[in-house]
Every structure is written in structure tokens, then in C-alpha cells.
N, C-alpha and C positions, 0 to 999 in steps of 0.2 A: 504494500500500500504506500503510495507516494506521501511524503511528509507535506504539511500544509505550506511550507515555504518553497516548494518546487516551482510554483508560479512566479517566484521572485528571481529565479536564476537568470543569468545572462550567459547562456551556453556559448554563443559565438565569441564573446569577449574572453570567456574562460579558456576556450580552445587556443586562442592566441597567447594567452598568459602562460599556460602550462609549460611551454617550452623555455620560458625565460626565468623560471623560478628555481631550477636545480641548485644554484648557490645558496639558497635559503632553506631548502629541504626537498624531500622527495614528494612528488605529487601523489596523492592517495589513490588507492584502488576503490572500487565501489563498495568493498567490504569494510571500509574504514569510514569513520565519522569525520566531519569537518571541525574536529576539536583538536587543537594543537597544544602539545605539552612536551617538556623535556625535564628529566630529573635534575639537570644542571640549573634549572630556574631557582632551586632552593639554596639560599646563601647560608653557609655554615663555616665558621672559622674560630676554633678554640672557645666557643661560647660567647665571643665578644659581640656577635650579632644580637644577643639578648639584651644588650645595653640600650638598644633602640626599641621603641614601643611597637614598631612594625614586626609582625610575625613573618620573618623572611623564609620560613619553611611551610607556610600555609598551603602552597600550591600542591605539594604532594598529599597533603591532608584532604584537599578537595577531591583529587583523583581517587584516593582511597575511599572516601565517602561515597562517591558515585559508583565505584566497583561494588561496595557493600550493598548498595541498593539495587544491584543488578541492572544498572542503566547502561553500562558499557564495560568492556574489558580493555586492558591496557594496550593490547595489540590492535584495537580499533582506533587508537589515537594516532595523530600525525606528528612525526618528530622533526623539529626544525634543526638546522645546522647553526653554527655560530656565525653571526653577522661579521663580515670582514670589514677592514678599514675602508676598503673601496666602496662598500655598500654605505657605510656611515658618512662618507664624504659627500654623498649626494645632498645632505642637509647640513652636517656639522662642519665647522671650520677646522682646518688642519691645526690651528693654534690650540683650539679646545681639546682635540684628540691628543695632542702632545702633552697638554697640561694633565690629562688623566693618567699619564705615565709617572706622575709624582704622587706620593702618598698624601701630601697636603690637600691636593684637589679632591682626591677620592674621599678623604675625611670630611671635607666641606660639603660635598654632594650628599653623602650619606648621613651627615649631621652626627658623626661619631668621631669626636676629636682625638680619641685614643689611637685611631688608625694612622694618624699622621706620623706616629713613631714606629710604625711597622714597615718592613721591607716592601717596596712596591711590587716586587715579583710575586709575593704572597697575595697582595691585594688584587693583582691582575687575575690570578688564578681563582681566588675565593670570592671576589666581589664584582670585578669588571666583567669577567667571562660570563657569569650567570645573566647579567643584564644584556650582554650582546646576544645571548641565546634568545632572550625574551623579545628583543627587537626583531630578530628573524621570525619568531613565532607570530608576532603581530602582523608583520608584512605578509607572511604565508597565509595566515587566517583570513586576511582581507581578500586575498585572491581566491581562496576556496569559497568564500561567500558568493562569488559570482557564479561558480559552478553549481553549488547546492542551494543557494538562496539564503543561507545562514551559516554562521561559524562562530566559534568561541576560542580565544586564546586563554588558557588557564594561567594567566600571568599578564605582563604588559600594562599599558595604560600609564606611562611615565609622563604625565601631562604637565609637569613643571619644567621639564628639560626643553631647551630650544637650541637653535643652531650654534650659538656661542657659549653655552654653559648648561649647568644642571643644578638642581637643588631638591630638597625634600625627598631624598631617596630615589630621585628620578635622574638617571644618568644620560639617557639618550631619548631623542624625540621620536619615539616609535610611530606615533600616529601620523606625523608629517612625512616620515620616511615611507609609511605604508601608502598614503594617498598619492604621493609623487610616483611611486613605483607602479601603482595601478594605472595612472594616466599614461606613463611612458610605455608600459607593457601592452596596453590595449589600443595604442595608436589613436587615442582620442575617443574611443567608444565609451569609455568611462571618463567623465569630465567633471560633472557637478557632484561634489562631495558634501555630505552633511555630517558634522560631528555633533553628537548628543552627549553632553557631559553632565552626569548626575552625581559625581563625586562631591563631597562636602566643601572642597576647596576649589577656588577659581583655577581653571585650566590655562594658566598664563603662558605656559611653554609654547604650545602649538599656536596660541593667539599671537605671540611675538613672531613666530615663524610666518604666520599669515601676513603680518605687516611687512616683514622683511622681503618676502617673495612677491608681495603685492598680489595676493591670490584672491581674485574676485569671484572665483568659481567654488570657493569654500564657504559654506554657511555654518556658523557656529551657534548652537543652542547650549547655553551654559547656565545651569541652575545650581546655586551654591550658597553657603553661609557667608554673608558679607562681613560678619564679625571676625573672621579668621584671616590669618596670613594666606596668600601673599599680598592682598590689597594692591594689586598691580594696576595702577590707573592707566598707564599708557597701553597696556595689553587689553584693557577693557574696550578700547576703541575698535578692536577687531571683532568684538562679539556682535552678532546680528540680532540675537534673541536672548536677552539677559533677564534672569530672575534672581534677585538678591533676597535671600531669606536670613533668618537670625538664629542665634542659639536657642535651643529648646523647641524648635519647630516640630510639630507632631504630624501624624499620618494624614489627617484630613486636609490641612493646609498644604502640606507637601505634595500630595497626589493631585489636589485641585490645581495647584500652581503648575505642576508638570503638564497636566492635561491642557491647560490654557496655552502654555508655551508650544505644545505640539500642534494645537489647532492653528496658532499663528504661523508656525513653520509651514504647515500644509498650504496656506494661502500665499506664502511668500517665495517658496523655493521648491523646485522639483528635482530631487536627488537621483543620481545614478547608483549611488551606494551610500549606506549609513555606517559610520564608525561610532560604536557605542561604548563610552567610557563609564563603566558601571561600578563606581566606588561604593563600598559598603560602610564608609566612615560616617554615613548619616544615621547609623544605628544608635539606638538608645545605649548610653554607657560608653560610647567610643570616646577615648580620652582626648583625641585631637579634633574630631568632627563636631562634638558638643551639640548635636541635634538630638531629637527624641523620636525617631522613626522606629517602629516595631519591626520584628522579623517579618511579619505578615505584610507590613508596608513595603519593605524592600522587595519581597517576592512579587507583590502587586505592581510595584514600579517597573521592574524588569519586564513583566508580562505586558504592561501598558506600552512600553517602548517597542517590544516585538510586535504587538498588535498594530501599532502605528506603521511599522515597516510593511506588514502584511497588507494593510489598507492601501499603502502607496505602491504595492507590488515591487518593492525595492529590496535588494539584498542587504543584509545587516551582518556586521561582524562585531562581536562583543569582546572587550578586554576587562580585566578585573580591577585595575587601578587600586586606590587606597582602601584601607580597612584596618583599624588598629585595635579593635576589641579582640580579646583572646578567643572568642568564639566566632570570629569573622568567617573562618573557613566553613563552619556549619551553616551559616547564613548563605554563603555562596553556593554550597552544595544543595541546600533546600531550593534556592532560586533556579539553579540549572535543572534540578529534578522536575520542578514545575514546568519549565519551558519545554523540556524533552517530552513530558507526558501530555501536556496541553496541546502541543503542536505536532504530535506524532513523529518526533525526531529520533526515537529509539530504533536502532537497527535490529531486525529480527532474524538475521541470517544464522 
């Protein structure tokens, strides 16, 4: 039985793309899901990663949770390769990539000052490499959405990184890299890109990129807690559809605001593909998001965005982005379970 997103696929564009993505990962067989993951996503080095509130090993917990629920097996997942410097240079400056070869810069990006005193070779292996794998994962997932109508990268969403720098545990601008690769690879068949960002923090990284590259074919819908960092005023000028919420925002206001923003987007822009940055730091109790959305609210939010894509008959690719509560992985698992069952996305081979 075809999944409900089959009508959103862009098979002709996907056929063109499939030949240009081997450097990022192997194109999947029909027996695989358009869900991208690599064990290398999980950052672990001497326990120092636990000094940051972000659970850097939550990605494997999500996969394990989905396996336990019999929604997928690991062999059904698509495995990305590590993004090369050549890939990264499509967006990032050579100066920034060179700076990442210093421990000080890695410490600044990850907000872990202690890393500045560690050998950079160790940090390249334990910190930078996982994020390069996630970049390739986001880029590959975006392409797979054209073939299947939907996709998920169980990682990625580094929305504070931009061409010349990174911050907030975001090292590389994976969304900008993904959308540029789609346009280049499809020879213009995919042009209009919609980013929907529901992370609690402003997505100032790709917003800065939009300004730098003067990208008038990118429409940004950003709904976030305006009480929080980064409060990037210059980046705000890149947002086409902005909803600023406050600390303590609960389900009703949050979901109503999202629906209003989506209705506005439907009137203003016709996308060829949707990149969905689905941060779970809006969850009640999240120490950095400081909002009050329930688990059910997060699940409903993601379903609402996927329904919007279905109404638009537009392929959608989801990345996980932020989420700092210790049970964030359980919320992500619950939401993906809902999406897979609600939209008939489970493979029955």
C-alpha cells in the first residue's frame, strides 16, 4: 500500500539527483526507508560531553526506541558518509573551516570551554566528525524526500551555524548546504524552498546565509521564543513569516500560532520542497527553551506540519535540531511513531 506522501514525490527530479549524491551516501533501495542515520552522529569523549545540557547521544536512543516499537529495523535506515571539505565549501568560508582546526573555535561553537585545552586531533575525531556526518545526513535526506515524498534525518538541524561561523552546538549550516545542493543537482527543477523552523530559538544561521547569498527563492517561517538568545536583529530581516512567542507559552497558543503562520505561508509562497527544523526544546521543562508545550503538543505540531506538506503536495524533509530535556529522545520517538503510523510510512516488507 503506497504511503500517503507518495503524491508529494518528485520522481523526475529525484532521478536526476540520485547520480550526484554518492559522496554523501548510498542511494537507498526500495526496501529501505527515507530515514537517515549514522552511529557517528553520537558525540562521546571521556564524558566531557555531559558538561553540556544537550544530550549528544540522543540520536541512537531515538533509533533504539523506534526499533523497540517495531516501526523499523536498522538495516532499513540510510547511512550517510562524512561530508568532505569540498562539500562544506559550497557554503562555508575557507577561513571558518580553518578556524575549526583549532581547539579554541571548537570550544566556542560547542559552548564547552574545557575543550579549548584538549588536542585538536581528538576534537576532530570526537566532535567535528560527528557533525560532518550529520551535514551529509541532512543533505541526503533532503534529496530522498523528492523520491519518497518525505524523509527524516535523525540528527541535523544546526540552525545557528552560517557561512562564516557557528554557535550553540551548531557547527555547520546543514540546511543551507542541503537546499543549495538540491537546486544544483536538479538543474532548477527544485527552486523554491520553504524552511519551517519550530525550534524554540531563532534560526539565525540559515537566515544570515539567506542575506549573504541574496536568496529570494527561500521562504522562511520561523516561530520561536523571542525571550531567548540569539536575538539576532539583522538575521530577522531574512524571515518572511515570523512569530515571536514568550517563555511559558503553552499548547493552545503555540499550535494556534503555528496554524496561523502556515495559513499565511500557503497564501504567500508555493514551495518545491519543505525543510522542517523540528526542535523539541519547546517542551515543558526544557532548560534552554523555557516554553511549556506538552509531549502531546509536540506530536501534534509535527503532524500539523506534515499535514501542511500533504495539502501542498510538497515533499518534506525533517531534521531534529534542538532539545535539551533529558527525555527529549522519547518525545522525538513518540512524534516519529505518530507520523509513521498516521501517514502509512511503515514498510511492511
